[in-house]
Each structure stands twice: as structure tokens, then as C-alpha cells.
N, C-alpha and C positions, 0 to 999 in steps of 0.2 A: 504493500500500500504506500509506504513512504517513497519508494523509488519513482513511481510515476507522478506522485504529487510534486516531488522536487523537480522532475522533468518539466512539468507544466509551468511551475514558477520560473524555471530557467528560461523557457521559451518566451514567456510573457515579458520578462525583464529585458531579454535581448531585443524584443520588438519595440520597446519604449525608446523613442528617439529623443535627441536633444530638442528643447523647445524651439519651435519655429522651423524645424526641418520637414514637417508635414503640413499639409493643409489642415483646416479645422483648428487653427490656433496651436499647431504643434502637438495635438493629441492623437493618439492612435485610435482609429475608429473602433467602436465596440465590436462590430462584426469581425474585425481582424483579430482582436484579442480573444474573442470566443472561439474562432477557428483554431488559433494556436493552442488554446486550452483543450479543445476536443481532440486535436491531433496528439498532444502530449499524453493525455489521460488514456485514450483508447489504445494507441500504439504502444504505450508503456505497459499497459495491462495485458496485452495479448502477445504471448511468446510466438516466435516464428514457427514453432512446431505445432501450435494449437490451431483450432478452427475458429475463426471469428464469426459472430452472428451477422446475418444479413443487415440488420438495422445498424449495428455498429460499423460495419464496412461502409455502408452508404454514408454515414456521418463522417467517416475518415475521408472518403473521396470528395465529399462536398466541402469539407473543411480545407483540404489541400487546394481545391479550386478557388475558394474564397480568399486564400492568401495572395492569389495572383490578381492584385488590384492596385491601382495607382502606381503602375510600373511601365517601364519601357524595355521590351525584350529585343535583343539583337541576335540575329541569326542569318544563315545563308540558305537559300533554296537553289536547287539545281535539278536539271533533268533535260528532257527533250519534248518538243512539241511538233506535231505533224500538220503540215499545210496541204490542202488539196489543190489540184490544178484548176485552171479556169475551165468551166464546162463548155468546151468548144463544140460539142455535139448539139448543144442547145442554142448557141449563138455563133454559128460558123462565120458569118460575115464579120462580126466584131473581132473574133479570134484571128482571122486572116489579116485584118487591117493592122493589128498590133503584134502579130507574130506569136500568138498564144496557142497555135494548133497542136503543138507537140509537147506541151508542158507535162511534167510528171510530178507526183507527190514529193514533197521535201520534208526531211526531218531536221529540225533546227535545234541545236543544243542551246541551253541557257544556264546562266548562273547569276543570281541576284544577291546583293547585300540588302537585308530588309530589317525593318523595325515594326514592332507591334506595340502601340501605346494604348493602355486600358485604364479607364477610371469608371467604375460602375458599369452601366450598360453601354457607355460610349467607347467606341474603338476607332483607332486610326491606324492605317497601314501605309508604310513608305517603302518603295522598292527602287533600287538603283542597279542597272545592268552592269555586269563586268564585261567591258568591251573586248577583252582578250579571248572570250569564248565565242563571240559572234563570228560565224564563218563568212568567208568572202565568196562572191559569185553566186549567191542565192537570191531568188526573187523576193523572199520575205525577210523582214528584219524584226527583231524583238524591240519592244518599246523601251527606250533608255531609262525613262523615269516615270513613275506612277505613284500617286498618293490618293487615297480614298478614305472616307470616314462617314460616320453617322452622327457627328457631334452637332449640338445646337438644334436638334430635331430635324436636320436636313441630311439628305444623301448627296454627297459631293465627291467629285473625282477630278483630278488633274493628271493629264498625260502630256509628256513633253517629248518631242521627236528630235529637237536640236536645242542648242544653247540660247539662241536669240533669233529675232526676226519676226515679221508679221505672220501670224498663224503658226509659229513654231510650237505652240502648245494649245491644248483644248481643255476647257473646264466645263463640266456639266453639273447643274444644280437641279435637284428634284426634291419633292416633298418626302419627308421621312414618315415614320410611324408604323412601319410593318412590324409584326411580331418578331420576325427574324429577317434582317435586311442583308444586303450584299456584303457589307463590311463585317457584320457579325458572323456570317457564314464563312467568310475568308478567315476570320480570327479563329473560328472553330477548327478549321483544317490545320492551322498552325499549332494550336494547343494540342490537338490529337497527336500530331507528329512529334511533340515534345513530351508525350506520356501522361498528359492530364487533360482536364476539360470534360471528362465523361460524367463525373459525379453530379454536377449541377443539371445535367440533362437526363440522368437515369430516373425513371419513374418507380421501378420496383425491381428488387433482386430476387429471383426465383430459386437459384441454385448456386451453391459454392462447393467446389471440390478441391481439396488440397493435394498437390503433387510436389512433394519435397518442400522447398522454400517458396513455391509459387502457388497461386490460387487461380483456378478456372472459375469464372463467374458468368452467369447467364441471367437475362431478364429483359425488361422492356425499357425503352428509351425514347425521348422526344427530340428529333433533329430539327424539324420545322414547327408547324403548328397544326397541320391537318394529317400528319403522317401516323401510321401505325408501324412502329419499328421495334425490332428485336436485336439484342446484342450478345456477343460472346467475347469476353475479355480474358487475358492472362496477365496477372499482376505479379510483380516480384515482391521480395520481403520488405521493400520500402513503399509498397503500394503504388509504384509507378506502373503504368500500362505498358506491357511489352508486346502484346499482340491484341488486335481488335478486329472483329468482323461485325458489321452492322448492316442489316437489310431493312430498308424503309419501303413502305407501301403507302402511296398517296393516291387514293381513289383508283386503285388498280395499276398504277405506274410504279414499277419497282426500281430502286436504286440501291447499290451496295457500296460500302466503304470498307477499305482494308488498310490497316495501320500496323507497322512494325517499328520497334525502337530498340536501340542498343546503347550501352554505356550509361554513365551517370555523371552529371555536372551539378555541383553544389555552389550556389552563390547567394549571398545575403540570406542565408538560412533556408533557402528554397531549393528544391531538387527538381531537375529536369533530365530527360533523356538527352544524351550527348548527340546522338544522331537518330534520325527517323525517316520513315517513308510513308507517304499518303497516296491513296488511290481511290478515285470515285468512279464507279462503273454503272452505266445505264443498263439495266437488265431487261427493259422493255415492259410492255403492257401485258397484263395477265388476262387471257381470254379462255374461258372454259377450263380454268384451272391450270393452264399452261402459258408460259411466256411466249409472246408472239414474235420476238426477234432475238438475234444473237447478242450477247453482251458486248458493250462498246465502252472503252475507257474514255471518260470525259475529262479527267484531270489526274495528273500524276507528277509527283515531285519528291525530292529528298531534302531533308533539312539537317543543318549542323548548328548546334548552339554556340553562341559567341559570348554572351554576357547579358546582364540585366541591371537596370537602374531602378531602385525602389524608392518609396517615400517621396514622390515627386512634389515639389512645391507648386503652388498655384502659378507662379511666373514661368517656371520651367515647363509645366504642363501646357499652358497656353501657347508658348512658343513652339512646342513640339507638334501640336494639333492644328496650328494656324493654317488656313487654306487661303493664301494670298496669291492670286495669279499675277504673273509678271507682265509688264507692258508687252503688247503684241499677242497675248493669249486671246484666242477666240472663246468667248463664254456663251454657253447655251443655258439660259435660265428658263427652265420649263415651268417654273412657278409663275414668273412674270410674263411668260410667253414672248421672250425676246432674245436675240443674239446680238453680240457686239464684240468689237476688238477692244481690249483694255488699252486705255489712252485715247480711244475714239468713241467713248460711250454715247456721245450725242448722235452718232450715226447708226443707232440700233435699228433692227428690222425684226418683224415677227417670225417666230419659228414655224407656226402653223399658217398655211395660206389663208388670208382673209377672204371674205366674200368679194365678188367682183366689183361691187360699188364702194368698197372701202380702200383707201390708199394703202399701199404695201409698206410704207415706212415713213421716216421723217427725213 
């Protein structure tokens, strides 16, 4: 009894920052303190050779997820993406005019240095391409820079193709408010590939089986908001996810997620998988109890943990998540229904075509 109580006290004390180093007047949020306490008590109470109760395991997984808040995660993603050729069979005249008749599929390697910034439900992702990986002589090019977020109740994205010039970058602004938006789904994939993020989405644990120091866990999980999803996890003795398979059913449309992780990186008292892989697979629509199409990989990448910055001050956080388009960026504001070039805002024009009797712009 004394051992895990002392462990709980130690973790809570380590989480207490110097005054002013956190938002909220330098105080540790109560949710974070409670998460640390749950982790220390339960993991200290359950020996690696014992079987943990489903309710306790779910508390541990959710507590580990709750600790990942008010942070900036640094990592690298890499992999390959496949581009399809122009459909010359459908548009033969256009293909001949531009010399696209004999194009073939291309496989483009990529490697990005990325950041994931999280504070509560607000997430921001930043991606910078490693130019050394970009192949020469290919039709397609990977986007050098991308930043997208759901902060301030908006869905915003900036993509940049070059350093400067009129139209060198594009920014899109849309209304937020979806139960799971694009930024949150992107963050989910990154969390999964680092061995966590499952607990806050698990609805119920049905079965736990111990195999040595590892646990095999099955149950139900919520990926989006209308899906009926099942999961199978393999956890190590630190409750990091080492393998995961999730199958989601959204009104008969099936999608699978496969995750594998290796190694352990510890930073700021948080534990992550050192490397990981993520794969999203479209399984097709179920008709008469059978899937109507062959599985198709929609997204696949590998990750490598680089570091984490915790206890972000308000000033640092605001700087990290700021979505400030540079001069020359073309902005598509779907909320205001207008597009314009930054620096030439007075020359805006509507995104949606107006009725014939309404002027097209100013």
C-alpha cells in the first residue's frame, strides 16, 4: 500500500511547475493531477504478472491520454504515396495536347518534420518537407509546407508551394464544429503511431488476456461519431500500445486501421513509442453480409519520435497555433464566401458564382 501511495505523491510533485510556467496562473490543471494520481495508484498496485481488471485498465489508458495536453510533440513521418496517371482514355484530346497519353502511376517517397500542438480539444499540425527525399523527374511533387488546425472554432489550413510570390500559398477557412474534424482525425493517427490515444476513444473493454508481460485487449471503440467499431490491442508492461487493429462500420462502409510500434522514448515524465507505423484501409461497403470491393490502402506512414515540449505558456501556445498567411497567399474564406490575395484584400471576389444579375466582385 505504501509503495504506490508514494509513487502517486512523487508523480504529482514532479508535475507541479514553477509559478507562471503554465497557463491558468501557473497551476497544474486538476484533470492532469488526477490523471497522474490514477496512473501512479493503479500501475503501482498491479504487478506485471497479474491480470488487471477491465475498469482499471481503461482508467490507466484514459489517464495516460489525459496527460498529453498543453504540449507540442515533435516527430518525423515518412513513407510513400502513389499518384495515378491522367485518365487519357476519358479525355484523349486533352491528353494528346499536353503529352499525357502514356503516363504511368508514380510512387513518390516523402519525409516530413512535423509538430502536433494540443490544448484541450484544439489541435494544430505543422508539416515541413525534407527536400532531400523529393525525387527528380517526377510529374508530382509533395507539398513543402502545410499547417492545419481547428482552433478558435474554425477549420483552417495553409499550404505553401514556394517561399514567396503571388499565389505561392493557399489558405482555406471553413466553419468548425464537427464532432471529429480533419485536424482531430490527423492528430488521432499521430497519437496511435506513438502508442497512445486509444483510451479516450474506447467505449468498453470486453476481454483481457495476459501473454507474459503483454496484454491482449478487445472491445468497442468510437473513431468518429456514427461508427460502430471494434478493436484488438496488444499492450506492453508500461501500457503502451504495441499493436492495434480497429475495424469501423459507418452505415455499412467498413474501414480498418492497423498500428504497430517499437521502442520507448521517455521525456518530461511521459512515455511514447520511439517508432511506429499507421495504416488506414478502405474495406468497402458490406452488401448481403459480404464486402463489395477489395481492400485499398488510403493512408500509410511511419513515425519517429523526436521530442516534446510540455506546460506551454499562453504566449508560446498562441505563437505556435497562429494561422497568419503571408503576403501573396490566396485565401479562400468559405464562411464569408470570398477569395482574395493577402495584401490585395480590396480586390476580393466571391467563391460561389453569383446569380446572373449580381456583379461578380468589387
